[in-house]
C-alpha positions in Angstrom: -47.6 -75.5 -205.4 -49.4 -77.3 -202.6 -50.9 -79.8 -205.0 -47.4 -80.4 -206.5 -45.8 -80.9 -203.0 -48.6 -83.3 -201.9 -48.3 -85.3 -205.2 -44.5 -85.7 -204.8 -44.8 -86.7 -201.1 -47.5 -89.2 -202.0 -45.3 -90.6 -204.7 -42.4 -90.9 -202.4 -44.5 -92.8 -199.8 -45.6 -95.2 -202.4 -42.1 -95.8 -203.6 -41.0 -96.4 -200.0 -43.8 -99.0 -199.6 -42.8 -100.8 -202.7 -39.1 -100.6 -201.6 -40.0 -102.3 -198.2 -41.9 -105.0 -200.0 -39.0 -105.6 -202.5 -36.4 -105.7 -199.8 -38.4 -108.1 -197.6 -39.0 -110.4 -200.6 -35.4 -110.4 -201.6 -33.9 -111.2 -198.2 -36.6 -113.0 -196.3 -38.7 -114.9 -198.9 -35.9 -115.8 -201.4 -34.3 -119.3 -201.1 -32.3 -119.8 -197.9 -32.9 -119.8 -194.2 -33.4 -116.3 -192.8 -33.2 -117.5 -189.2 -29.7 -119.0 -189.8 -28.5 -115.9 -191.7 -29.8 -113.7 -188.9 -28.4 -115.8 -186.1 -25.0 -116.4 -187.7 -22.9 -119.4 -188.6 -21.9 -120.3 -185.1 -25.5 -120.8 -183.9 -26.7 -124.3 -183.0 -30.1 -125.7 -184.1 -31.8 -124.7 -180.8 -30.6 -121.0 -181.2 -31.7 -121.0 -184.8 -35.2 -122.3 -183.8 -35.4 -119.6 -181.1 -34.5 -116.9 -183.7 -37.0 -118.3 -186.1 -39.7 -118.0 -183.5 -38.7 -114.5 -182.5 -38.7 -113.3 -186.1 -42.1 -114.9 -186.7 -40.8 -117.0 -189.6 -43.3 -119.8 -188.7 -46.2 -117.6 -189.9 -47.4 -117.1 -193.4 -45.4 -114.8 -195.8 -48.2 -112.2 -195.7 -48.3 -112.1 -191.9 -44.5 -111.9 -191.8 -44.4 -108.9 -194.1 -47.2 -107.2 -192.1 -45.1 -107.7 -188.9 -42.1 -106.3 -190.8 -44.1 -103.3 -191.9 -45.5 -102.8 -188.4 -42.0 -102.7 -187.0 -41.0 -99.9 -189.5 -44.1 -97.8 -188.6 -44.9 -98.5 -185.0 -42.2 -100.8 -183.6 -42.6 -104.5 -182.7 -41.8 -107.1 -180.1 -39.7 -110.2 -180.8 -40.9 -112.9 -178.5 -39.3 -116.3 -178.0 -40.5 -118.2 -175.0 -39.8 -116.2 -171.8 -37.6 -113.6 -173.7 -39.2 -110.6 -175.2 -37.1 -108.1 -177.3 -38.8 -104.7 -177.9 -37.7 -102.7 -181.0 -38.9 -99.1 -181.3 -40.0 -97.6 -184.6 -38.5 -97.5 -187.1 -37.6 -101.0 -186.3 -35.0 -102.4 -188.8 -34.5 -105.6 -187.0 -32.2 -107.0 -184.3 -28.6 -108.0 -185.0 -28.1 -111.2 -183.0 -24.4 -111.2 -183.9 -23.9 -107.7 -182.5 -26.6 -108.1 -179.8 -28.0 -104.7 -180.7 -30.9 -103.2 -182.5 -30.1 -102.4 -186.1 -31.6 -98.9 -185.8 -29.3 -98.1 -183.0 -26.3 -99.4 -184.9 -27.1 -97.3 -188.0 -27.8 -94.2 -186.0 -24.3 -94.6 -184.5 -22.7 -94.9 -187.9 -24.9 -92.2 -189.7 -22.9 -89.1 -188.5 -19.7 -90.4 -190.1 -21.4 -90.9 -193.4 -23.3 -87.6 -193.2 -20.1 -85.8 -192.4 -18.4 -87.3 -195.5 -21.3 -86.5 -197.8 -21.7 -83.0 -196.5 -18.1 -82.0 -197.0 -18.0 -83.6 -200.4 -21.1 -81.7 -201.4 -19.5 -78.4 -200.6 -16.4 -79.2 -202.6 -18.2 -80.5 -205.7 -20.5 -77.5 -205.8 -17.7 -74.9 -205.3 -15.2 -76.6 -207.7 -17.8 -78.0 -210.2 -20.0 -74.9 -210.6 -17.0 -72.6 -210.5 -15.1 -74.6 -213.2 -18.3 -74.8 -215.3 -18.9 -71.1 -215.2 -15.2 -70.3 -215.9 -15.3 -72.6 -219.0 -18.4 -70.9 -220.3 -16.9 -67.5 -219.7 -13.7 -68.4 -221.5 -15.2 -70.6 -224.1 -13.1 -71.2 -227.2 -9.9 -70.2 -225.3 -6.9 -72.0 -223.8 -8.5 -71.9 -220.3 -11.6 -73.8 -221.5 -9.4 -76.5 -223.2 -7.3 -77.0 -220.1 -10.4 -77.2 -217.8 -12.0 -79.6 -220.2 -9.0 -81.9 -220.1 -8.9 -81.8 -216.3 -12.7 -82.5 -216.2 -12.3 -85.5 -218.4 -9.4 -86.8 -216.4 -11.4 -86.5 -213.1 -14.3 -88.2 -214.7 -12.2 -91.1 -216.0 -10.3 -91.7 -212.7 -12.0 -94.3 -210.4 -12.7 -92.9 -207.0 -10.6 -95.5 -205.2 -7.6 -94.8 -207.5 -7.9 -91.1 -206.7 -8.1 -91.9 -203.0 -5.0 -94.2 -203.1 -3.0 -91.5 -205.0 -3.9 -88.9 -202.4 -3.0 -91.2 -199.5 0.4 -92.1 -201.1 1.2 -88.5 -202.1 -0.1 -86.6 -199.1 0.4 -89.1 -196.2 3.2 -91.4 -197.3 5.5 -89.3 -199.6 5.0 -85.7 -198.6 3.9 -86.5 -195.1 1.8 -83.4 -194.9 -1.0 -85.2 -193.0 -1.1 -88.4 -191.0 -3.2 -91.3 -192.3 -6.9 -90.5 -191.7 -8.6 -91.8 -188.5 -12.2 -90.8 -188.1 -12.8 -88.5 -185.0 -16.4 -87.6 -184.2 -17.2 -83.9 -184.5 -18.3 -83.7 -180.9 -15.0 -84.9 -179.6 -12.6 -82.6 -181.6 -14.0 -80.5 -184.4 -10.5 -79.6 -185.7 -9.3 -83.2 -185.9 -12.7 -84.2 -187.4 -12.1 -81.8 -190.3 -8.4 -82.7 -190.8 -9.1 -86.4 -190.9 -12.0 -86.0 -193.3 -10.1 -83.7 -195.7 -8.7 -86.4 -198.0 -12.0 -88.3 -198.2 -13.8 -85.0 -198.9 -11.4 -84.2 -201.7 -11.6 -87.7 -203.1 -15.4 -87.7 -203.5 -15.6 -83.9 -204.2 -13.2 -83.9 -207.1 -14.7 -87.0 -208.6 -18.2 -85.6 -208.5 -17.2 -82.0 -209.4 -16.4 -83.1 -213.0 -20.0 -83.9 -213.6 -21.2 -80.6 -212.2 -18.6 -78.7 -214.3 -20.0 -80.3 -217.5 -23.6 -79.6 -216.5 -23.0 -76.0 -215.4 -21.0 -75.3 -218.6 -23.7 -76.7 -220.9 -26.6 -75.1 -219.1 -24.8 -71.7 -219.1 -23.9 -71.9 -222.8 -27.5 -72.9 -223.5 -28.8 -69.9 -221.6 -26.3 -67.6 -223.3 -27.7 -68.6 -226.7 -31.3 -67.5 -225.8 -33.0 -64.5 -227.3 -33.1 -62.3 -224.2 -29.3 -62.8 -223.7 -28.7 -61.7 -227.3 -30.8 -58.6 -226.6 -28.8 -57.8 -223.5 -25.6 -58.2 -225.6 -26.9 -55.9 -228.3 -27.5 -53.2 -225.6 -23.8 -53.5 -224.7 -24.0 -55.6 -221.5 -20.6 -57.2 -220.9 -20.0 -60.9 -221.2 -19.0 -61.3 -217.6 -22.1 -59.6 -216.4 -24.2 -61.8 -218.7 -22.7 -64.9 -217.2 -22.8 -64.0 -213.6 -26.1 -62.2 -213.5 -28.3 -63.9 -216.1 -26.8 -67.2 -217.4 -26.1 -68.5 -213.9 -29.9 -68.7 -213.3 -30.2 -71.1 -216.1 -27.7 -73.5 -214.5 -29.1 -73.2 -210.9 -32.1 -75.4 -211.3 -30.5 -78.6 -212.7 -27.5 -78.2 -210.3 -29.8 -77.9 -207.2 -31.9 -80.9 -208.2 -28.9 -83.1 -209.1 -27.1 -82.1 -205.8 -30.0 -83.3 -203.7 -30.1 -86.6 -205.5 -26.3 -87.1 -205.3 -26.3 -86.2 -201.6 -28.9 -88.8 -200.9 -27.1 -91.4 -203.0 -23.8 -90.5 -201.2 -25.4 -91.5 -197.9 -25.0 -95.1 -198.9 -23.0 -95.0 -202.0 -19.6 -94.0 -200.6 -18.7 -97.7 -199.8 -15.3 -97.6 -201.5 -14.3 -94.3 -199.9 -15.4 -95.3 -196.4 -13.6 -98.7 -196.7 -10.4 -97.0 -198.2 -10.1 -94.4 -195.4 -11.5 -96.5 -192.6 -14.5 -94.3 -192.0 -17.1 -96.2 -189.8 -20.1 -95.2 -191.8 -23.1 -96.9 -193.4 -21.1 -98.1 -196.4 -18.5 -99.8 -194.3 -21.3 -101.2 -192.0 -22.9 -102.8 -195.1 -19.6 -104.4 -196.2 -19.0 -105.8 -192.7 -22.6 -107.1 -192.5 -22.2 -108.9 -195.9 -18.8 -110.4 -194.8 -20.2 -112.0 -191.7 -23.6 -112.6 -193.3 -25.5 -110.5 -190.7 -28.9 -110.5 -192.5 -30.7 -107.8 -190.3 -27.8 -105.4 -190.7 -27.7 -105.9 -194.5 -31.5 -105.4 -194.7 -31.4 -102.3 -192.4 -28.6 -100.6 -194.4 -30.3 -101.4 -197.7 -33.6 -99.9 -196.5 -31.8 -96.9 -195.0 -29.9 -96.2 -198.3 -33.1 -96.7 -200.3 -35.0 -94.3 -198.1 -32.3 -91.7 -198.3 -32.3 -91.9 -202.1 -36.2 -91.7 -202.3 -36.3 -88.7 -199.9 -33.5 -87.0 -201.8 -35.4 -87.5 -205.0 -38.5 -85.9 -203.5 -36.5 -83.0 -202.2 -34.8 -82.5 -205.6 -38.2 -82.2 -207.2 -39.3 -79.6 -204.7 -36.1 -77.6 -205.0 -36.4 -77.8 -208.8 -39.9 -76.5 -208.6 -38.8 -73.6 -206.3 -36.0 -72.7 -208.7 -38.2 -73.0 -211.8 -41.9 -72.3 -211.1 -42.8 -73.6 -214.6 -42.4 -77.2 -213.3 -45.4 -76.8 -211.0 -47.6 -76.0 -214.0 -46.6 -79.2 -215.9 
């Protein structure tokens, strides 16, 4: 197990290194003037020259990347004449348009995205796994057919359409809830939950359809194995077979996929955050692209990529814990 963990962590670190190189090459080495993109459209030539000096863009590409990597690992100083800007590790750059370090900006927006992803995770696990188990338990009956239709409908409905329908039905027509406005958990936990309820349902229902299919297929596959047929021959009831034995066969893939989806959700909920006005990483990325704030775009892309890589490593570890046969392969 130790060798397996070290191997997965080493692979994750290698992927993160390649990711940083690819992001730097894409945004700083590709055609265009990184200094102008970082400074903004309203900067004059003197300000652009100062930003170019602070970013070290007059050095060779290799030296520039090493400085970029140094900032991520140990922090760096952006010097330009008499002005020196220190950026603590992990330094994702300095947003000249916001006059703030990108790391500080992202840490301010991360709780909103984390709250959205965590609530959606709970919903898609409860609804998805529960629906999948019920479909497997009632296979061949009317209940399974109804759940299959609902699952297909949820899968085929785009997330922003589902969100709009919820807003119009719950907030505009029925007026059960006011239109969502994000409230931090530390300010008012009750309002935090009520204002995130519709975004949670939007993402949770959309993702739960996938988990319902996976749980159903894994459960039915487990029910077809030899030891299940032996239990059935000894008179064990179908409900007990599903809840006590078949569920174990569906746990491993659901755990692994949940970790990956949670990491992807950290940066992948762009449409949901924009639709409901949640000030998270996805909305920050959209705002950065709109005003061409290069350091913010680079920082968000690196943060999202890191979250996905870490989630993939965690998924491998959880899968190995759930199924010890993985560590032997």
